[in-house]
N, C-alpha and C positions, 0 to 999 in steps of 0.2 A: 096779359096772359101769364107772364112769369110771376105776377103777384098772387094768382090763384093757388098754385102749388105751394108757394111760400106761406101763404096764410094757413093752408091745411096743416102743414107740418108744424107751424108755429102754434096752431090752435090745439094740437094734440098734446104738446108738452105742458102748457099751463093747466090743462084739464086735470092732470094728476096733482098738480100743486094746489089747485082750487079745492080739490077734495080734502087734502090735508090741511089747508088753511081754514076751510069751513069748520072743521072739527074744533080747532083751537082758536077760532076767531073771537070767541067770547073771553078767553083767558088772556091771550097775548096782548091785545091792545090795552086791557085793563091794567095789567102788570106794568106795561110800558108807561102808561099815564101816571101811575103811582110813583114809579121810579123817577120819571121826569119831574114830577111835583116835588119829590124829596130833594132832588139835586138842585132845583131852582130855589127852594126855600133855604137849603143849606148854604148855597152860594150867596143869597141875599143876606142871610144872617152874618156870614163871614165878612161880607162887604160892609155892612152897617157897623158891625162890632168886631174889628180885627183882633186876633188873639195876641198880637204883639203889644197892644196898648193896655 
């Protein structure tokens, strides 16, 4: 019984977030993936070819 009211109040909050996330869903993950790839490539290059040598 206590789970029901908890679920209702918890469902109302994410609803607003979902609406905002839906709008930028196409851009945010894409930018994050690109940034992640750049960081990975940069770290791999730095590991293979250290600037000290």
